[in-house]
C-alpha positions as CSV (number, residue, x, y, z in Angstrom):
1,M,7.8,-2.4,66.7
2,E,6.7,-6.0,66.2
3,R,6.1,-7.7,62.9
4,P,2.3,-7.5,62.7
5,A,2.4,-3.7,63.3
6,H,5.1,-3.3,60.7
7,I,3.2,-5.2,58.1
8,A,-0.1,-3.4,58.8
9,V,1.5,0.1,58.8
10,A,3.4,-0.7,55.6
11,M,0.3,-1.9,53.8
12,G,-1.8,1.0,55.0
13,F,0.8,3.7,54.3
14,S,1.7,2.2,50.9
15,S,-1.9,1.9,49.8
16,L,-2.6,5.5,50.7
17,V,0.6,6.6,48.8
18,A,-0.3,4.5,45.8
19,T,-4.0,5.5,45.8
20,L,-3.1,9.2,45.9
21,S,-0.1,9.1,43.5
22,L,-1.3,6.7,40.8
23,P,-4.7,7.7,39.3
24,G,-7.1,4.9,38.3
25,L,-5.6,2.3,40.7
26,S,-7.4,-1.0,40.3
27,A,-8.4,-3.5,43.0
28,G,-5.8,-5.9,41.6
29,E,-3.1,-3.3,41.7
30,L,-4.0,-2.4,45.3
31,M,-3.6,-6.1,46.2
32,L,-0.1,-6.0,44.6
33,V,0.6,-2.9,46.7
34,W,-0.4,-4.7,49.9
35,L,1.8,-7.8,49.0
36,V,4.9,-5.8,48.1
37,A,4.5,-3.4,51.0
38,G,3.9,-6.2,53.5
39,V,7.2,-7.8,52.5
40,A,9.0,-4.4,52.4
41,G,7.6,-3.6,55.8
42,V,9.5,-6.4,57.5
43,F,12.5,-6.6,55.2
44,P,14.7,-4.2,57.2
45,D,14.7,-6.6,60.2
46,N,16.7,-9.1,58.1
47,D,19.7,-7.2,59.3
48,V,19.6,-9.3,62.5
49,K,20.8,-12.3,60.4
50,F,23.8,-10.4,59.0
51,G,25.3,-7.1,59.9
52,V,24.1,-4.8,62.7
53,H,20.4,-4.6,63.6
54,R,18.9,-1.1,63.1
55,K,21.8,-0.2,61.0
56,T,22.6,-2.4,58.0
57,L,19.1,-2.3,56.4
58,H,17.6,0.5,58.5
59,N,19.0,3.4,56.5
60,V,18.2,5.6,53.5
61,F,20.9,3.9,51.4
62,A,19.4,0.4,51.9
63,L,16.0,1.9,51.1
64,L,17.2,3.5,47.8
65,L,19.2,0.5,46.7
66,T,16.5,-2.1,47.4
67,T,13.8,0.1,45.8
68,L,15.9,0.3,42.6
69,L,16.6,-3.4,42.6
70,V,12.9,-4.4,43.2
71,S,11.7,-1.9,40.6
72,F,14.2,-3.0,37.9
73,A,13.5,-6.7,38.7
74,A,9.8,-6.1,38.1
75,L,10.6,-4.3,34.8
76,Y,13.0,-7.1,33.8
77,L,10.3,-9.7,34.6
78,G,7.9,-8.0,32.2
79,A,5.7,-6.1,34.5
80,G,5.7,-3.0,32.3
81,P,6.4,0.6,33.3
82,R,3.2,1.2,35.4
83,L,3.4,-1.9,37.4
84,S,7.2,-1.5,37.9
85,L,6.6,2.0,39.2
86,L,3.8,0.6,41.4
87,V,6.1,-2.1,42.8
88,G,8.8,0.6,43.4
89,V,6.5,3.0,45.2
90,S,5.0,0.2,47.2
91,W,8.4,-1.1,48.3
92,A,9.8,2.3,49.1
93,S,6.8,3.4,51.1
94,G,6.6,0.1,52.9
95,M,10.2,0.1,53.9
96,L,10.1,3.8,54.8
97,S,7.2,3.2,57.1
98,H,9.3,0.5,58.9
99,L,12.1,3.0,59.4
100,A,9.7,5.7,60.6
101,V,8.0,3.5,63.1
102,D,11.3,2.2,64.4
103,S,12.4,5.8,64.8
104,L,9.8,6.1,67.5
105,T,11.4,3.5,69.7
106,V,14.1,4.0,72.3
107,Y,16.7,2.5,70.0
108,G,16.1,4.8,67.1
109,V,17.4,4.1,63.6
110,A,20.8,4.8,62.0
111,W,19.3,6.7,59.0
112,L,22.7,7.6,57.5
113,Y,24.5,4.3,58.1
114,P,27.3,3.5,57.0
115,L,28.3,7.2,56.8
116,R,27.2,7.8,60.4
117,G,26.4,5.1,62.9
118,Q,24.4,7.5,65.1
119,T,20.8,6.5,65.7
120,Y,18.0,9.1,65.4
121,G,14.5,9.0,66.6
122,L,11.8,10.4,69.0
123,R,12.4,7.5,71.5
124,I,8.9,7.6,72.9
125,T,8.3,3.9,73.2
126,R,9.8,0.4,73.4
127,F,9.6,-1.8,70.4
128,N,7.4,-4.3,72.3
129,S,4.9,-1.8,73.7
130,L,1.5,-3.5,73.5
131,V,-0.3,-0.1,73.3
132,W,1.9,1.3,70.5
133,N,1.9,-2.0,68.5
134,K,-1.9,-2.2,68.7
135,L,-2.3,1.5,67.8
136,F,-0.1,1.2,64.7
137,F,-1.7,-2.1,63.7
138,L,-5.2,-0.6,63.8
139,A,-4.0,2.6,62.0
140,G,-2.5,0.5,59.2
141,V,-5.7,-1.6,58.9
142,A,-7.8,1.6,58.8
143,A,-5.6,3.1,56.1
144,S,-5.8,-0.1,54.0
145,V,-9.6,-0.2,54.3
146,A,-9.9,3.4,53.4
147,S,-7.8,2.8,50.3
148,A,-9.9,-0.2,49.3
149,L,-13.1,1.7,49.7
150,H,-11.7,4.5,47.6
151,V,-10.5,2.1,44.8
152,T,-13.8,0.3,44.7
153,G,-15.7,3.6,44.4
154,F,-17.4,3.4,47.8
155,S,-18.5,6.8,48.9
156,F,-19.6,7.5,52.5
157,S,-21.4,10.7,51.4
158,D,-23.4,8.8,48.7
159,Q,-24.3,6.1,51.2
160,L,-25.3,8.6,53.9
161,G,-27.3,10.5,51.3
162,A,-29.1,7.4,50.2
163,A,-29.8,6.4,53.9
164,L,-31.2,9.9,54.6
165,G,-33.3,9.8,51.5
166,W,-34.7,6.5,52.5
167,L,-35.5,7.7,56.0
168,L,-37.1,10.9,54.7
169,G,-39.2,8.7,52.4
170,L,-40.6,7.0,55.4
171,L,-42.0,10.3,56.7
172,P,-45.6,11.1,55.8
């Protein structure tokens, strides 16, 4: 997929993971999730600069190693255990979303590289498909918005109830 889709999916998926796995997530923490996940969502494509694209950084070993490095770097810089965990979860889920989305393309992903160079995937689209890129972009934005609404305490059922109560109050 293309960069905007990778960023949106990473931010959306990571915000859902963080919202569901870390109770009491604040709005500031959610913004940190979006920042870290957005970077992690495009990080694997740096393997075009060195190594082999869709292999060098598109595998579970790169995912695990970079997650550990980013988590320990946050801890070393004084982020504390909760924020370091949040950074690690955001990085891992952002990078994982990149690998998963790229697995849908005709090229697939070498999940087990360097142990195995074989690529795996569903191979249902090309990386530059306008339809799939827009679909993933919109899904990522929707997931991010849902997480933001959850973190800020917005409740659709409460709002619907209030609107219905207001409408019923208009009746004689």
